[in-house]
C-alpha positions in Angstrom: -20.4 -29.9 104.1 -22.4 -31.4 101.4 -24.3 -29.8 98.6 -26.9 -31.5 96.4 -27.7 -29.9 93.0 -30.8 -30.7 91.0 -30.2 -30.3 87.3 -27.0 -30.3 85.2 -27.7 -27.3 83.0 -25.8 -24.0 83.0 -27.2 -22.9 86.4 -26.5 -26.2 88.1 -23.0 -26.5 86.7 -22.2 -22.9 87.7 -23.4 -23.6 91.2 -21.5 -26.9 91.3 -18.2 -25.2 90.4 -18.6 -22.4 92.9 -19.5 -24.7 95.8 -16.7 -27.2 95.0 -14.3 -24.2 95.2 -15.7 -23.4 98.6 -14.9 -26.9 99.9 -18.4 -28.5 99.6 -18.8 -32.1 98.6 -21.0 -31.7 95.6 -23.3 -34.2 93.9 -25.6 -33.5 90.9 -28.8 -35.3 90.1 -29.9 -35.1 86.4 -32.9 -36.9 84.9 -31.4 -36.9 81.4 -28.7 -39.2 80.1 -26.1 -36.5 79.7 -24.6 -33.3 81.2 -25.0 -29.8 79.9 -28.8 -29.6 79.9 -30.2 -27.9 76.9 -26.7 -26.9 75.8 -25.8 -30.5 75.1 -24.0 -31.0 71.8 -22.6 -33.9 69.8 -20.4 -34.4 66.7 -22.3 -35.9 63.8 -20.7 -36.3 60.4 -18.1 -33.7 61.4 -20.7 -31.1 62.4 -21.3 -30.0 66.0 -25.0 -30.4 66.5 -26.9 -28.6 69.3 -29.5 -31.3 70.3 -31.9 -28.9 72.0 -31.8 -26.0 69.6 -29.1 -23.4 68.9 -27.3 -21.9 71.9 -25.0 -19.0 71.4 -23.4 -17.4 74.5 -23.6 -13.6 74.4 -23.1 -11.1 77.1 -22.0 -7.5 77.8 -20.6 -8.4 81.2 -16.8 -8.9 81.5 -17.1 -11.0 84.6 -19.5 -13.4 83.0 -17.4 -13.8 79.9 -14.3 -14.3 82.0 -16.0 -16.9 84.2 -17.2 -19.1 81.3 -13.8 -18.8 79.5 -12.1 -20.5 82.4 -13.6 -23.8 81.1 -13.0 -23.5 77.4 -12.1 -20.9 74.8 -15.0 -19.4 72.8 -14.9 -18.4 69.1 -16.4 -15.1 67.8 -19.4 -16.7 66.2 -22.0 -14.4 64.7 -25.6 -15.5 64.4 -26.9 -14.3 61.0 -30.6 -14.5 60.9 -33.2 -13.7 58.3 -36.9 -13.7 58.3 -39.2 -15.2 55.7 -42.1 -12.7 55.6 -45.1 -12.0 53.5 -43.0 -9.3 51.8 -40.0 -11.5 51.2 -36.8 -12.6 53.0 -35.1 -9.8 55.1 -32.4 -9.6 57.7 -33.4 -9.3 61.4 -33.4 -7.4 63.6 -34.9 -5.0 61.2 -32.1 -2.6 60.1 -30.9 -0.5 57.2 -30.5 -3.5 54.9 -34.0 -4.7 55.7 -35.4 -1.3 54.9 -33.7 -1.3 51.5 -35.6 -4.5 50.7 -39.1 -3.7 52.0 -39.0 0.0 52.6 -39.3 2.0 55.8 -41.6 0.6 58.4 -43.1 1.9 61.7 -42.6 -0.1 64.9 -46.2 -1.4 64.5 -45.6 -2.5 60.9 -42.3 -4.3 61.9 -44.3 -6.1 64.6 -46.9 -7.2 62.1 -44.3 -8.2 59.5 -41.8 -10.0 61.7 -43.1 -10.8 65.2 -46.9 -11.2 65.4 -47.4 -14.5 63.6 -44.0 -15.9 64.8 -44.7 -15.1 68.5 -48.2 -16.4 68.3 -46.9 -19.7 67.0 -44.2 -19.7 69.7 -46.5 -19.1 72.6 -49.9 -20.2 71.4 -51.4 -16.8 72.4 -52.2 -13.6 70.6 -49.5 -10.9 70.6 -51.7 -8.6 72.7 -51.9 -11.2 75.5 -48.1 -11.7 75.8 -46.4 -9.8 78.7 -43.7 -7.2 78.0 -41.2 -9.6 79.6 -41.5 -11.5 76.3 -42.3 -8.8 73.7 -39.6 -6.4 75.1 -36.9 -9.1 74.5 -37.5 -8.7 70.7 -35.3 -6.1 69.0 -37.8 -4.2 66.8 -35.3 -1.9 64.9 -31.5 -1.5 64.9 -29.6 1.2 63.0 -26.8 0.2 60.7 -26.1 -2.8 58.5 -24.7 -5.4 61.0 -25.4 -8.9 59.9 -25.2 -10.3 63.5 -28.4 -10.9 65.4 -26.8 -10.2 68.8 -25.1 -6.9 69.5 -23.5 -7.8 72.8 -19.8 -7.1 73.6 -19.1 -10.8 73.6 -20.7 -13.5 71.5 -19.5 -17.0 70.6 -19.8 -20.8 71.2 -17.2 -23.0 72.9 -14.5 -24.0 70.3 -14.7 -27.6 71.5 -18.4 -27.7 72.2 -20.6 -27.1 75.2 -20.5 -30.7 76.4 -16.7 -30.5 76.8 -16.9 -27.1 78.4 -19.5 -28.5 81.0 -17.2 -31.5 81.6 -14.4 -29.0 82.5 -16.8 -27.1 84.8 -17.7 -30.4 86.6 -14.3 -31.9 86.9 -14.1 -33.8 90.2 -17.8 -33.5 90.9 -20.1 -36.6 91.1 -22.9 -36.4 88.5 -25.8 -38.9 88.6 -27.5 -39.3 85.3 -30.8 -41.0 84.3 -32.2 -40.2 87.7 -35.8 -40.4 88.7 -37.4 -37.0 89.3 -37.4 -37.5 93.1 -34.1 -39.3 93.6 -32.5 -36.1 95.1 -35.2 -36.0 97.8 -33.6 -39.1 99.5 -30.3 -37.3 99.9 -29.1 -35.6 103.1 -27.2 -32.3 102.6 -26.3 -29.0 104.1 -27.3 -27.0 101.0 -29.7 -27.8 98.1 -29.5 -26.0 94.7 -32.7 -26.5 92.8 -32.8 -25.7 89.0 -35.9 -27.7 88.0 -39.5 -26.6 87.7 -40.5 -24.8 90.9 -44.0 -26.3 90.9 -42.5 -29.8 90.7 -40.4 -29.0 93.8 -43.6 -28.4 95.8 -45.4 -31.4 94.3 -47.8 -29.0 92.4 -49.4 -28.0 95.6 -50.8 -24.7 94.1 -51.4 -26.2 90.6 -49.2 -26.7 87.6 -47.4 -23.8 85.9 -47.5 -23.6 82.2 -44.3 -24.1 80.0 -43.7 -24.3 76.3 -41.7 -27.1 74.7 -40.1 -27.6 71.3 -40.2 -30.3 68.7 -37.2 -30.8 66.4 -37.2 -32.3 62.9 -33.7 -33.2 61.7 -32.5 -33.4 58.2 -29.2 -34.0 56.4 -29.3 -31.8 53.4 -27.5 -29.1 51.4 -26.0 -26.2 53.3 -28.4 -23.2 53.8 -27.3 -19.7 52.6 -27.5 -18.4 56.2 -27.5 -19.8 59.7 -31.1 -19.2 60.7 -34.3 -18.6 58.8 -37.3 -17.5 60.9 -40.7 -18.4 59.5 -42.9 -15.4 60.1 -46.0 -16.6 58.2 -48.7 -18.3 60.3 -49.6 -20.8 57.5 -46.2 -22.3 58.0 -46.3 -24.1 61.3 -42.6 -24.2 62.1 -40.7 -21.4 63.9 -37.3 -21.6 62.2 -34.7 -23.5 60.2 -31.2 -23.7 61.7 -28.1 -24.9 59.9 -25.6 -26.3 62.5 -22.6 -26.1 60.2 -22.5 -22.3 60.9 -21.4 -22.6 64.5 -17.8 -23.1 63.3 -15.9 -22.3 60.2 -17.4 -25.0 58.0 -17.6 -22.9 54.8 -16.1 -25.7 52.8 -19.0 -28.1 53.8 -21.6 -28.8 51.1 -23.8 -31.1 53.1 -25.0 -30.2 56.6 -27.5 -30.9 59.4 -30.5 -28.7 59.7 -33.3 -28.8 62.2 -36.8 -27.4 61.8 -38.2 -26.2 65.1 -41.9 -26.2 66.2 -43.4 -24.9 69.4 -45.8 -27.0 71.5 -47.3 -27.2 75.0 -45.2 -28.9 77.7 -46.3 -32.3 78.9 -44.7 -35.2 80.9 -43.2 -36.6 77.6 -41.2 -33.5 76.6 -38.8 -30.9 78.0 -40.0 -27.6 79.5 -38.1 -24.8 77.6 -39.9 -21.6 78.3 -42.0 -20.4 81.2 -45.5 -19.2 80.2 -45.4 -16.2 82.4 -48.9 -14.9 81.5 -52.5 -15.6 82.2 -53.0 -17.2 85.6 -49.4 -18.4 85.8 -48.0 -15.3 87.5 -50.5 -15.7 90.3 -49.7 -19.3 90.7 -45.9 -18.6 90.6 -46.3 -15.9 93.3 -47.6 -18.6 95.7 -44.7 -20.9 94.8 -42.2 -18.1 95.2 -43.5 -17.2 98.7 -43.2 -20.9 99.6 -39.7 -21.0 98.3 -38.7 -18.1 100.6 -39.6 -20.3 103.6 -37.3 -23.1 102.6 -34.1 -23.5 104.7 -30.8 -24.0 103.0 -32.4 -24.2 99.5 -31.5 -21.9 96.6 -33.7 -21.7 93.6 -31.9 -20.6 90.4 -32.3 -20.9 86.7 -35.1 -20.4 84.1 -37.4 -23.1 85.5 -36.8 -22.6 89.2 -37.3 -18.8 89.0 -39.9 -18.9 86.3 -38.2 -16.3 84.1 -37.3 -16.4 80.4 -33.6 -15.7 80.8 -30.5 -16.2 78.5 -27.4 -18.3 79.4 -25.4 -15.3 80.6 -28.3 -14.2 82.9 -28.6 -17.7 84.3 -24.9 -17.6 85.2 -25.1 -14.1 86.7 -28.2 -15.1 88.6 -26.6 -18.1 90.2 -23.4 -16.2 91.0 -25.5 -13.5 92.7 -27.5 -16.0 94.7 -24.3 -17.7 95.9 -22.6 -14.3 96.5 -19.8 -15.1 94.2 -17.6 -12.6 92.4 
């Protein structure tokens, strides 16, 4: 039996490993020049750089953590994040340390201070127009003094990088890079795993779905005092500054690599990062989802194919569930 997988991100690689275990001949078709999708990282001046923005792996599920640790050991990295607000720089999520700096805040005041301007820059929409799928993801208040952004049971990055981890996942699997968007359509197979944009799969029959993309500005500079600084003032157009030396114990490093991140609309010249699941898009997606259900021997999985804003662990769990694994 033969399986074709479209896309070499976390969902495609998870599917590839599972299907190879089941005896499938697996081939992956990827439009980019590398494996690992948005998790792709490289070594530059001794620093591991995440080329498509920071990707920490965090989960509360033992089976998901065990699954990814088959392919490479993870460290216990903690993402420390602060927000630059109109009342000063404070830790986020808002906690007891934040309160000591700016005083007690109601949920509404926390939203106005930390999330309204940031989210409106991120999505190009007013806070009130954003669905709860997006706004509910944001941790408004957390008790205690923890300096870690994520509170999951497990959190880390692969000790030898995501690119190596993906290489281990894909051992013995044929991966075609630099493919045309439709090269996979010319292949015959018994099973197709599709992780790309669902509207592209159907040649935009019902219209184009909206996605947000990102622009990265890179700089070699002095080390930041903390891993990530969110810019929560609308007059500053970027979303965040991220110091890549913090993924590993690089405390001795004076010079580092930082990226400044901006949000923008997706177009044919950039990568789709986040589904815009609001406005008319849910109506359009419903049509594509119904069409997807009628496809024989095709599984749609991942953030773009299921049009859901999901994290890495959820993408792995989703793919495992669709393939009835574990």
